[in-house]
N, C-alpha and C positions, 0 to 999 in steps of 0.2 A: 348840261349837267356835268359837274366836275367828276373826273374819273377818280375812284377811291384809291388811296395809297395802299400798296401791298406792304404788309408787315410780316416779319419772320422771327419767330421766337424758338427757344430751346428749353425743353423740360429736362432738368437734371434730378435724378432720384438720389437723395442724399445718403447714399450707401458707402461713402468714402469718408476718411478722416479729414479733419479740418484743413490741413495743409493741402491735401489733394483737391478738396472742394474749391479752395481759393484759386489754385492753379487752373482748374477747369473753368471757373467763372471768368477769370481774367483772359483766358484764351478765347472764350466765346465773345466777350466784349471786344477784344482786339480784332476779331474777324468781322465785326460790323453788324452782328445780329441786333434786332430791335429790343428784344426782351429775353429774360431768363426766369424760369419758374421752378418752384419747389413743390413737392407733394406734402400733404398734411395728414400724417397717420401716427398713431401711437405704436402700431406694429405693422410692418417689419421693424427690426431694431435699427432704425435710422436716427440721425440727429433731428431734433425738434425743429419744425419749419420756421416759426416766427422768430425764435432766438437766432437761428442760423441766418435768416433773412436780414435781421438787423446787423449782424456781424459782417455779412457779405457786402452790405451797402457801404461799409467803410473801406472795402478793398476794390471797389469799382467807382467809375466817375460818370459814365454816360448812359449805360444800358438801363432800361426800365425793368422792373422786377415785381414778382408777386407769387402767390400760391395758386396752383391748379389742383384742387381748390381747398380753401379753408372749410372744414366740416363744422357745422354749427353745434354739434353735440358736445364739443370739448370746451367751449368758452361762452360765458354770458356775453350778449351783444354789446353791452356798455363797456365791459372790460376789453372786448375785441376792438372796439372803437379807440380805446386808449392805446392799445398796441399799434393800431393803424397809424394814429397820429405820431407816435414815437418813431416808427420806421419811416414815415413820410419825412420827418425832420432829419433823421440820420442820413437818408438817401438824398436830401435836398430836392424833394419833390419828384422822385422817380418811381413811386409805388403805384401799383394797380391792385385793386382789391378783388382777387378771385375768390368766389364764395359759392358753395353748393349745399344742398340739403344733406349730403352724406349718404354713404352706402348703407343698406339694411344690415342687421346683425348676421344674417346668413352669409354675407360676404366680408364683413369686417369683424374680426375676432376681438377687437378692442372693447366692445360693449361688455362681453362676458368677462374679460380680464379686469375691467375697471368698475363693474357693477352698474353700468349705465343702462337706462331704459332703452329698449329697442322699439322706438315709436312706430306705430302703424303708419302706412303711407299718408293718409289724410292728415294726421297730426304732424308728421314730418314737414309736409308742405305748409301747413298753417303756421308752424313755428318758424319756418324759413321766411315766410312773408313778414312776420313780426320782426325778425332779425334784420332784414333788408330795410324795412321802414325805419327802424330805430337807428341803424347806421346812417341812413340818409339824413335824418333829422339832426342827429348829434354832430355829424361831420360838417354840416353846413353852419354850425355854430349856434344853433337854436337851443334855448333852454327848453328841455323836453319833459313834458308830462304825458305819459303814454299809457292808456288804459288797456294794456295788453292782457290777454288771457294767460299767456305763459311768461311774459317778461314785462310786467308793469314798471313804469318809471315815474318818479315824483320829483319834478323840477331838477332833472339831471343836467349838469353843465359839463361840457368837455373843454378843458383848457390845458395847454395852449391849443389854438386852432391849427388845422393842417396847413402845410406850406402851399399845397395846390388848392386853387379856388375854382368853383365853390367847394369842392372836396376832391379827393383822389377818385379816379374812375372806378366804377363798380363793374366787375366782370361776373355776370351770372351764368353759372353752368346749368343748363336745363335741357331735358329731353322730352318730358311729358307736357300735356296741354296746360295744366295749372301752373307749372314752373315756367313755361314759355310766356304765359300771361303776366307773371311777375316780372320777367325779364323785359317785356315790352313796356311796362310801366316805369321801372326803376333803373334798368341797366344802362350803362354807357356802351358796354360790349356784351354780346351774347357768345358763349362758348359751348360747343358740343363735340362729342366724339362719335355720334351716331347711335351707338348702342352696343351692348355686349354680345360676343359670340355670333357675329354676323359675317357672312361672306362679304367681300368688298362690294359687289354689285348691290346687294341688299342694303349695305351701310350707306352707299351713295343715295339710294332711293329714300332711305330714312332721313338723311340730312336734307335732301330737297324738300320733303314733306314738312319737316320741322321749320325750315326757312320760310316756306310759304305760309305756314300757320302763324309764325311770328309776324309776318307782314300783315296778316289779317287782324291780329290783335292790335298792332300799331294803328291800323286804320280805324278800328273800333273806338280807340281812345283819342283819335285825332293827332297821332304822332307821325311825323314824317319818318318812314322806315329807313331812309338814308342816314338818319342821325344815330342809328344803332349799328355799330360795327359788328361784323360777323367773323367769329374766330373759331377755328377748328383745331382740335388736338388730333394729330395724325395718328390713328390708332389701329389696332388689329394687325392684319398681315401687312398692310401698307406701312404701319409704324415700324415694323421690323425690317422692312425692305428699303426704306426711303433713301438711305445713304449707301446702298450697294453699288450704285452707279449714277453718273450724272443724268443719263437718259431716264432711269427709273425715277429719280427725283422730279424731273420736269414733267413726266407723265402723271405722277401722283398729284403734284400741285395743280396740274391742268384739270384733273378730275374734280378737285375740290373747288377750284375757281368756277368751273362749269355749273356747279349747283349753288353758287352764290356767295362763296367765302372770299375774303380779302386778307385775312390774317391766319397764319399757319404756324402751329406750335409742333415741333418735331422732338422726339426723344433724342438726347445726346447719344452718339454712336455707342452701340452695345459692345463692339469689338474694336480693337486697335487697328484692324485691317480696313475699317471703314473711314478712318481719320483722313486719309488723303482725299477721298471723295468729299467728305464733310468740308474740308478747306477749299476745294475747288468750287463747291456749291456756293460757299460764302463769298469768295473773291471774284468768281467769274459769272455764275449762273444768276444769282440773286440780283446783282447790279443790272444785268441785261433784262431780266424780267421786269424790274422797276421802270426801265426806260421804254419798253415796248408799248 
């Protein structure tokens, strides 16, 4: 069995002005990280994710990029597919499609601000399944008639086609059983952060259970689980500590590797004092971990 490649990405919260964001992305790319990600929210008062992603694609050349994660409430899936194709062309095929069902209204004040329906969990998951299926069909270049309950399409055609074939990778963010089942069927990459408000030990146990459940869903549909990359957003206490020292970084990554992950997305350092460790991790630690 081929040993899976370790990948390391950085999550940047777009709370800076344009020039500062460009500088930050170019720094991350120069340090050799594999991917950079933006958040997709109407509030806090950040720059909009997909517009910013398209612009940042013109200021970088190698690093892969995406959103962790695009929330389905803000865009019709066919229009989102159009945005995806556009950014895939602008980036010359470096886009990854991070997508999730979105947070409930109790945690995301955007719904109340914008007059959007706060769907119950069952409807949120059902809508998400339709969104992912539509993206998969359209981005593969198929003329799509889709009898969706929420998003019906009638001979929809998406042109031009994406640069990446058969389509850009879909990264499904999933925690619960029904979302994991969708990830097993459609995703190229599964991403999780474990869950909210959990101590680190409980979070690791949650991630292990999710990973095992995903394997079971893959087996149920006859998919080789090795074809589905496992990506973790380093979250909670670990997310705040990961760049405090080289030893802490290696210890945290080791814990995530132990429960089955090979791709790790860390938040950009929250303080200037963490930048020297951030650079050492990029130039010394990550190359060594890849070789071991």
